[in-house]
C-alpha positions in Angstrom: 67.7 113.8 34.4 70.6 113.7 32.0 68.4 115.7 29.5 68.7 118.9 31.6 72.5 119.0 31.1 71.9 119.8 27.4 69.5 122.7 28.0 72.1 125.5 28.0 73.6 124.7 24.6 71.5 127.1 22.5 72.7 130.0 24.6 76.3 128.8 24.3 75.8 128.9 20.5 74.8 132.5 20.7 77.9 133.4 22.6 80.1 131.4 20.3 78.5 133.1 17.3 79.4 136.5 18.7 83.0 135.5 19.1 83.1 134.3 15.5 81.8 137.8 14.4 84.7 139.4 16.3 87.3 137.1 14.6 85.7 137.8 11.2 86.2 141.5 11.6 89.9 141.1 12.2 90.3 138.7 9.3 88.5 141.0 6.8 90.7 143.9 7.9 93.9 142.0 7.3 92.7 140.6 4.0 92.2 144.1 2.6 96.0 144.4 2.3 97.0 146.3 5.4 97.5 145.5 9.1 94.8 147.3 11.0 95.9 149.7 13.7 94.9 149.1 17.3 92.4 151.9 17.3 90.7 150.7 14.1 90.0 147.2 15.6 89.2 148.0 19.2 85.8 149.6 19.4 84.5 151.9 22.1 81.4 149.7 22.4 81.6 145.9 22.8 80.2 143.7 20.1 78.4 141.7 22.8 76.7 143.2 25.8 76.6 140.8 28.7 73.9 141.4 31.4 75.1 141.8 35.0 71.7 140.5 36.2 71.8 137.0 37.6 69.6 134.6 35.7 68.1 131.6 37.6 68.1 128.0 36.3 64.3 128.3 36.1 64.5 131.4 33.9 67.1 129.7 31.6 64.9 126.6 31.4 61.8 128.8 30.5 63.8 130.6 27.8 65.1 127.2 26.4 61.5 125.9 26.3 60.5 128.9 24.2 63.6 128.4 22.0 63.0 124.6 21.4 59.2 125.1 21.0 59.9 127.5 18.1 62.3 125.1 16.5 59.9 122.2 16.8 57.1 124.2 15.3 59.2 125.2 12.3 60.6 121.7 11.7 58.0 118.9 12.1 60.6 116.3 11.2 63.1 117.1 14.0 63.2 114.3 16.6 66.1 116.0 18.5 64.2 119.3 19.0 61.2 117.4 20.3 63.4 115.4 22.7 65.1 118.5 24.0 61.7 120.3 24.5 60.2 117.2 26.2 63.1 117.0 28.6 62.8 120.6 29.6 59.0 120.3 30.1 59.4 117.2 32.2 62.0 118.9 34.3 59.7 121.8 34.9 56.7 119.6 35.7 58.7 117.9 38.5 59.3 121.4 40.0 55.9 123.0 39.7 53.7 119.9 39.6 52.2 121.0 36.2 50.0 118.2 34.7 50.0 120.2 31.4 53.8 120.2 31.2 53.9 116.5 31.9 51.3 115.8 29.2 53.2 117.9 26.7 56.5 116.1 27.6 54.9 112.8 27.0 53.4 113.8 23.6 56.7 115.2 22.4 58.7 112.2 23.6 56.3 110.0 21.7 56.7 112.1 18.6 60.5 111.9 18.9 60.4 108.1 19.1 58.0 107.9 16.2 60.3 110.1 14.0 63.4 108.1 14.8 63.6 104.8 16.5 67.3 104.0 15.8 70.0 105.7 17.8 67.4 107.6 19.8 67.7 105.8 23.1 67.4 109.0 25.1 63.9 109.6 23.8 62.9 106.1 24.8 64.3 106.7 28.3 62.6 110.0 28.6 59.2 108.6 27.5 59.6 105.8 30.0 60.5 108.2 32.8 57.4 110.4 32.0 55.2 107.3 32.1 56.6 106.4 35.5 55.8 109.9 36.7 52.1 109.3 35.9 52.3 105.8 37.3 51.8 104.0 34.0 54.4 101.5 35.1 53.5 98.6 32.8 53.7 100.8 29.7 56.9 102.4 31.0 58.4 98.9 31.2 57.4 98.1 27.7 59.1 101.3 26.4 62.3 100.6 28.4 62.3 97.0 27.1 62.0 98.3 23.6 65.0 100.7 24.1 67.0 97.7 25.5 66.2 95.6 22.5 67.3 98.3 20.1 70.5 99.0 22.0 71.3 95.9 24.0 73.4 96.0 27.2 73.3 99.8 27.4 73.8 100.6 31.1 71.4 103.5 31.2 68.6 101.3 29.6 69.3 98.4 32.0 69.2 100.7 35.0 65.9 102.4 34.0 64.3 99.0 33.3 65.5 97.7 36.7 64.1 100.8 38.4 60.7 100.3 36.8 60.7 96.7 37.9 61.4 97.8 41.4 58.3 100.0 41.3 56.2 97.0 40.0 57.6 94.7 42.7 59.3 92.4 40.1 62.4 92.1 42.2 63.9 89.0 40.5 63.7 90.7 37.1 65.2 93.9 38.6 68.1 92.0 40.0 68.8 90.5 36.6 68.9 93.8 34.9 70.9 95.7 37.6 73.3 92.7 37.8 74.0 93.0 34.1 75.2 96.6 34.3 78.8 97.5 33.8 79.1 100.5 36.2 82.3 102.6 36.1 81.2 104.8 39.0 81.2 107.9 36.7 77.6 107.8 35.5 75.8 109.4 38.5 72.3 108.8 37.2 73.0 105.1 36.9 74.6 105.2 40.3 71.4 106.7 41.9 69.3 103.9 40.4 71.6 101.2 41.6 71.4 102.9 45.0 67.6 102.6 45.0 68.0 98.9 44.2 70.3 98.4 47.2 68.0 100.4 49.4 64.8 98.5 48.6 66.6 95.1 48.9 68.0 95.8 52.4 71.5 96.9 51.6 71.4 100.4 52.9 75.1 100.7 53.4 75.7 100.1 49.7 72.9 102.5 48.8 74.6 105.2 50.9 78.0 104.5 49.3 76.6 104.8 45.8 74.7 108.0 46.5 77.8 109.6 48.1 79.9 108.6 45.1 77.2 110.2 42.8 77.2 113.3 44.9 81.0 113.6 44.6 80.7 113.6 40.9 77.8 116.0 40.5 79.4 118.5 43.0 82.5 118.6 40.8 80.5 119.7 37.8 79.8 123.3 37.0 77.5 122.7 34.0 74.6 121.1 35.8 71.4 122.9 36.9 71.3 123.5 40.7 68.0 121.6 40.8 69.7 118.5 39.4 72.7 118.7 41.8 70.4 119.2 44.8 68.3 116.1 43.9 71.2 113.8 44.7 71.6 115.4 48.1 67.8 115.0 48.5 68.1 111.3 47.7 70.7 110.8 50.4 68.6 112.7 52.9 65.6 110.6 52.1 67.6 107.4 52.6 68.9 108.6 56.0 65.3 109.7 57.0 63.9 106.2 56.2 66.7 104.7 58.3 65.9 106.9 61.3 69.2 108.8 61.1 67.7 112.2 61.5 70.9 114.2 62.0 72.5 112.7 58.9 69.3 113.3 57.0 69.2 117.0 58.0 72.9 117.4 57.1 72.4 115.9 53.6 69.3 118.0 53.0 70.9 121.2 54.2 73.7 120.5 51.7 71.0 120.2 49.0 69.4 123.4 50.1 72.6 125.3 49.9 72.9 124.3 46.3 69.3 125.1 45.4 67.6 127.3 48.1 64.1 127.0 46.8 64.1 123.3 46.0 60.6 122.0 46.9 61.7 118.4 47.3 64.5 119.3 49.7 62.2 121.7 51.7 59.5 119.0 51.9 62.0 116.4 53.2 63.4 118.9 55.7 59.8 119.4 57.0 59.5 115.7 57.5 62.8 115.5 59.3 61.8 118.3 61.6 58.5 116.5 62.3 60.3 113.3 63.2 62.4 115.3 65.6 59.3 116.9 67.2 60.4 120.3 66.0 57.0 121.5 65.1 57.9 125.1 64.2 60.6 124.1 61.8 58.3 121.5 60.2 55.8 124.2 59.5 58.3 126.7 58.3 60.0 124.3 55.8 56.6 122.9 54.8 55.1 126.3 54.1 58.1 127.3 52.0 57.7 124.1 49.9 53.9 124.3 49.5 54.3 128.0 48.5 55.7 126.6 45.2 54.0 123.2 44.9 51.1 121.7 46.8 52.7 118.3 47.5 50.4 116.0 49.5 53.2 114.5 51.6 54.4 117.9 52.7 50.9 119.2 53.4 50.3 116.1 55.6 53.5 116.9 57.5 52.5 120.5 58.2 49.0 119.3 59.3 50.6 116.9 61.8 52.9 119.6 63.1 49.9 122.0 63.7 48.0 119.1 65.4 51.0 118.5 67.7 50.9 122.2 68.7 47.2 122.0 69.5 46.1 124.1 66.5 43.2 121.9 65.3 41.9 124.6 62.9 45.2 124.8 60.9 45.7 121.0 61.2 42.3 120.5 59.6 42.9 123.1 56.9 46.1 121.4 55.8 44.5 118.0 56.0 41.8 119.1 53.6 44.4 120.7 51.3 46.3 117.4 51.3 43.2 115.4 50.2 42.4 117.9 47.4 46.0 117.6 46.1 46.2 113.9 46.6 43.1 113.2 44.5 44.7 115.1 41.6 47.8 112.9 41.6 48.4 110.1 39.2 47.8 106.5 40.1 45.1 104.7 42.1 46.1 106.2 45.4 48.7 108.6 46.8 50.3 106.4 49.4 51.4 109.1 51.8 47.8 110.4 51.8 46.5 106.9 52.4 48.7 106.4 55.4 47.7 109.8 56.8 44.0 108.9 56.5 44.6 105.5 58.1 46.1 107.2 61.2 44.0 110.4 61.3 40.9 109.9 59.2 37.4 108.6 59.8 36.4 104.9 59.6 34.8 105.4 56.2 38.0 107.1 55.0 40.0 104.1 56.2 37.7 101.7 54.3 38.2 103.9 51.2 42.0 103.6 51.5 41.8 99.9 51.9 39.7 99.6 48.7 42.1 101.8 46.7 45.2 100.2 48.1 43.9 96.7 47.3 43.1 97.8 43.8 46.5 99.2 43.2 48.2 96.0 44.5 46.7 94.0 41.6 49.2 95.6 39.2 51.9 96.9 41.5 53.1 94.5 44.1 56.1 96.2 45.6 57.0 96.3 49.3 55.4 99.6 50.0 52.1 98.6 48.3 52.0 95.5 50.6 52.8 97.7 53.6 49.9 100.1 52.8 47.4 97.2 52.4 48.7 95.6 55.6 48.3 98.9 57.6 44.8 99.5 56.0 43.7 95.9 57.0 45.0 96.5 60.5 43.3 99.8 60.9 40.0 98.3 59.7 40.2 95.4 62.1 41.5 92.6 59.8 44.5 91.5 61.8 45.2 88.1 60.4 45.1 89.3 56.8 47.2 92.3 57.8 50.0 90.1 59.2 50.1 88.1 55.9 50.5 91.3 53.9 53.1 92.7 56.4 55.3 89.6 55.8 55.2 90.3 52.1 56.2 93.9 52.8 59.2 92.7 54.7 60.2 90.0 52.2 63.0 92.1 50.6 64.5 93.0 54.1 64.0 96.7 53.3 65.5 98.9 56.1 62.8 101.5 56.8 61.7 102.7 60.2 58.1 102.9 59.0 58.0 99.3 58.0 59.6 98.3 61.3 57.0 100.3 63.2 54.1 98.7 61.3 55.5 95.3 61.8 55.9 95.8 65.5 52.3 97.0 65.8 51.2 93.8 64.0 53.5 91.5 66.0 55.4 90.4 62.9 59.0 89.7 63.3 61.6 91.6 61.2 64.1 89.0 60.1 67.8 90.0 59.2 68.9 89.7 55.6 
């Protein structure tokens, strides 16, 4: 995320260069031995013509991609240009779901690391983040560990390493790395990763506090893309949604939408909030706005459920099929939201398929939500005793999540306080 803050610099260079030209004209005039008159310096036409047409963050990003692609092509030894281009492509892939952009970002990040290993921590962090996005968590951890070994005790490296370990379910290792961070409450990306640690390990109040502090800092900045600012509001909204605080979730997400009106993540989350509040029309409206930009399986599933609640089985089936098509294109063994949807709304053969996929994923990624998915799949396929054992593992970190609580209640497993 921090890479996007650098994307406007080439355009600032162009503006600064224009100002230098204006100063040079004045200096040359004086150097010729006479003080220029006002009329000889001030021109009827400006040296720089600024457009009055508003340019979106997406347009700026696309122009910067072209700029850095040209620089990287002409300078095969530039690790910085490859890093900048990789960051921009990664950012765009998170918005449009482009597998091509994600693959290019990974290739460029690898090239940047290969060209310069020392003092290139951002490239290691970006490569690890890209690997996480395609669910290559073990390799992501190896890359993040390498960054930490090259630049020991760097807070951003430790936070990234801890976040990857959360995804893998290695909670003791994550606690060690998060606990070693010196956090000054100014670095909002680190703050959001610490918030995720607190959230998963049952300290939702601390997670909320850290996210609100991060939001305070990003809202004070005027140099960040709207998409980046909105993401922090999205994270707070997602936290409140998992806790069952629907009004607070809606409020946080509406704040995010005001900052970036076409944000697909915020719109998708608002669709799920509306679904939880039984507001079927709003769930469909927000979901359609989001899927008009990116076919996210989770959002497609929310719209399908909303149509089903309205009694429109045709549209519900249409969105359910679209969800399956999209989910099967996603990285990883199984898209978890899709798996949960099939367990509750699919056929018996589809439930068996989810159980097989979820069990396979759990071999390498033993986090609380992986255990929950396997527990629910076992329960929905008639394996109650095994389901209860998995559910206890899902609750082991005392994660405060209404979905986990609902599943535990259905299985008759007690939710113990932290």
